[in-house]
C-alpha angles and dihedrals in degrees: 000000000000115000097042116134088213122040126214089244090058091048090051093049111136088231091065115088123216098265093045090046093056093044091052092047093050093047092047096051095040092053092044092054094041093235131143106227134035126175146161115223135192125211109235124170095332095318135102106232119196107232099171127017137186110185110136111202093006099077090122089064101044135012140158111289096027116123143192131202110259086230090065101046137062097253101096092042090054094045091051095043099248090117126036122242090241121050112174091180120020090199088068092058111072095203093050093042091053095051114100092223091063092067096031097060090019111237116192099161130016139183122181134169122193116242110216133196122237090266092053098256115136113256099180142290138294102213145177126185143167134196090235129060114259107202092174090075109114144171091277090056090050090052090050089051090051091052092055092042089054091052089049091049091053090051092047092050092046091050092048091050090051092047090051091049093050091045090053090048092050092049090050093050092045088055091051091050094046094049094033086230093180138075138202127241124188123222115197120239105209133216095228093206097055095024090226129123112268091182145334132248113222111224125188123228125190128215100185126100132291094054108224142135121292093245089062091052092050092046090052091048089052092050089051093050093252100099095113092045093055095043092050092047089053092048092050090052092045097054091054085086095059091105090060093062124103117241099272098034130103142195118235116211129189127230136161120238091252091056093047093058094048122106094235089057093056091045092055096042094048088068097050131091091248095192085072094049130086115188115212119203114190120232089223094065115087119238113219097184119018093183092056092044092050092049090059094041094049091049089056093041087059087062095051104271119140126213126224127190109216128211096019108184094024096105144022094257095056098107094044089050092050096045094050096046097042093207125199088220130038115195116207112225117241088247087071096040097048111096091351087145092065103027117083094192092055091048090051092053092047088049091053091052090047089056089050091050092053092049094048099032090239122148122237119220118188114214127204101029103172106160138045089237092058090048093051092048092051091049090052088052089055100255108154101182131051147155135194143114092288089061103033138334123226111274135190091245140025108288119187097197133092122239091246092051092051090048091051093048091048090053 
């Protein structure tokens, strides 16, 4: 296909989204064939609906969303073999010449390739046309058209598969929300000096099929456009335990940056005793607008809420995230806590974050403490808050005992 301004490899670039891909393909083939109009249509309820159109200067004649009855256009005749896919001169084809649309548009030359779904059913047509005959069209042009139609068919099928996947995800998440098919457990965050819970992190657990980790459920909800809905539903359930806290304790809830800047989030948080709430924002979640995020956070801070940055040390953007958000609490990711007692590099990184905390008056909380040796090493480094299975497992209610104390009492 030498001579194209746009190659197939460029059209298939991973940086090109579905709509842009189809527009590029239509433009490329239309210009190559020297025709005036190119479009991709979809068959919907007996009509041919134009889903993507390239018709410079002729937008008054054809645009995205327009449609024609399948009885009035060439599509069915081409699908059933009564008209050829390539018509250099419509006057030479009796069926085409007799159709009112041929004179009404007018259509002098026409080339159209059926787009089929993965199961073989026709989806629509990949089409080029011009008002004038174009007797230079040949078998090589038809083959070129088929190549681009095949690329378009792949994109259409890929897009439909993705839409089906997202629709299934959305339906699944909507079911979870409707049935409240999740519960909250509370993991104690210990004051490592007094070995008593200073607060509790609220963690969401799901009972619906398929059985999988909470992060997968929340990721799926986000993909389906319901991430904020699920996060807020979990937060509302979590704060129902506020009355079970002792005077100085708090509940820590998790939310993504996108949820924090949403109106429903502010509506819910405006009704809470924010001095008993710590908001955790994970380092993994991207922040699109730090200024907007900080405006919301500072508003809530003015009412007593504290901010925690979760998973510090888990990714390359940790320090930037921490510096921009200026949290009151920095939570060390389990990747730093694990084996900190025997790993010099981990101790050095924890030490660096401890220096930061002293300079900024932030509090360090170590997550994932699973052994006495890890606990002792963190204490020596000056870490005053921690959570993990060694200290206390998540429970269905607020429990003000350490794991070791419960073990001792059970014995």
